[in-house]
C-alpha positions, 0 to 999 in steps of 0.5 A, spaced: 499 499 500 502 507 498 505 511 504 502 517 500 494 518 501 490 524 501 488 527 507 481 528 510 477 534 507 482 534 501 480 534 494 482 529 489 481 527 482 478 520 481 478 517 474 473 511 473 471 508 467 468 514 463 467 518 469 473 524 471 471 528 477 473 531 483 471 528 489 472 530 497 476 525 501 471 524 507 475 519 511 481 514 511 479 507 513 485 502 514 488 503 507 482 505 503 480 512 501 472 514 502 470 519 497 464 524 497 463 523 489 457 528 490 452 523 488 455 521 481 454 514 479 461 510 478 463 504 476 466 499 480 473 496 478 480 499 476 480 507 478 486 512 478 486 517 484 490 524 484 492 529 489 497 534 491 501 533 497 507 537 499 512 535 494 508 535 488 502 531 485 501 523 487 497 519 482 495 512 485 492 506 481 487 501 484 480 499 485 474 503 486 468 499 490 461 502 490 457 499 496 450 502 499 452 509 497 459 509 499 465 510 494 471 507 497 478 507 493 483 502 494 490 503 492 494 497 489 501 495 492 505 498 486 500 503 484 503 510 486 507 515 481 509 521 483 510 528 479 512 535 481 506 539 479 505 546 481 497 546 479 492 545 484 485 542 482 481 548 479 473 549 477 469 553 473 465 558 477 463 565 477 463 568 483 463 576 485 470 578 487 474 585 487 481 586 486 484 591 491 491 595 490 494 599 495 492 606 494 487 605 488 480 604 488 477 597 488 476 593 481 470 589 481 471 582 477 468 575 477 472 569 478 472 565 471 475 559 475 478 558 482 482 553 486 486 553 492 492 555 489 489 561 485 484 564 480 482 567 473 479 573 474 475 577 469 474 585 469 469 589 466 475 594 463 482 593 462 487 592 468 494 593 467 497 590 473 503 586 475 506 584 482 502 584 488 494 585 490 489 582 494 483 578 491 476 579 495 472 573 493 464 573 496 463 566 499 456 566 501 455 570 507 462 572 507 468 575 503 475 572 503 481 576 502 487 573 499 494 576 498 496 574 491 501 575 485 499 576 478 501 570 474 499 573 467 494 577 464 490 575 458 484 578 453 487 585 453 488 585 460 481 584 462 483 577 465 488 576 470 491 570 473 493 570 480 496 565 485 495 566 492 501 567 496 498 566 503 493 561 504 492 559 512 488 552 514 482 555 515 481 559 508 484 553 504 478 549 507 473 554 505 476 554 498 476 547 498 469 547 500 467 552 495 471 548 489 467 542 491 460 545 491 462 548 484 464 541 482 457 539 485 453 544 481 457 542 475 455 535 475 448 536 477 447 541 471 449 535 466 
């Protein structure tokens, strides 16, 4: 069994047959990973599970057991491979947000996609900005403010890709929940 397993609450990509989705790790049960698959119907059998850890990406091969509404991934003995990967899972989600720059007025924007590592933001007017800023994202009844750095601008600077630079555990869990909720909505609309 692999020594590398995801943690409870972590997002993990699950590929089983024709289904490819982001699941939330509910719990670890012995060597099995119990997953919340947002009500998706998955085939039992061969599957792959990938997730991020401190050193990069982990890809596990194994078997998927679907029993009584519970989905369990059982890693195989030799099913692990590891790769250095900077990106985290991202989902398409439009949330109201604002770009906050020191000494400047707030710039309203909308998230195009979001992950716990960053976001793609769309503004209504061009915004030429490089360096550091703060992104304030509306998450339900509260606003989460995240320090970020501009990674690139696109579409005549009406789109900014930002990497979050300082995400504490509480905000990471909130963003993970937000990303998972967006995934559930996307699956429900199919």
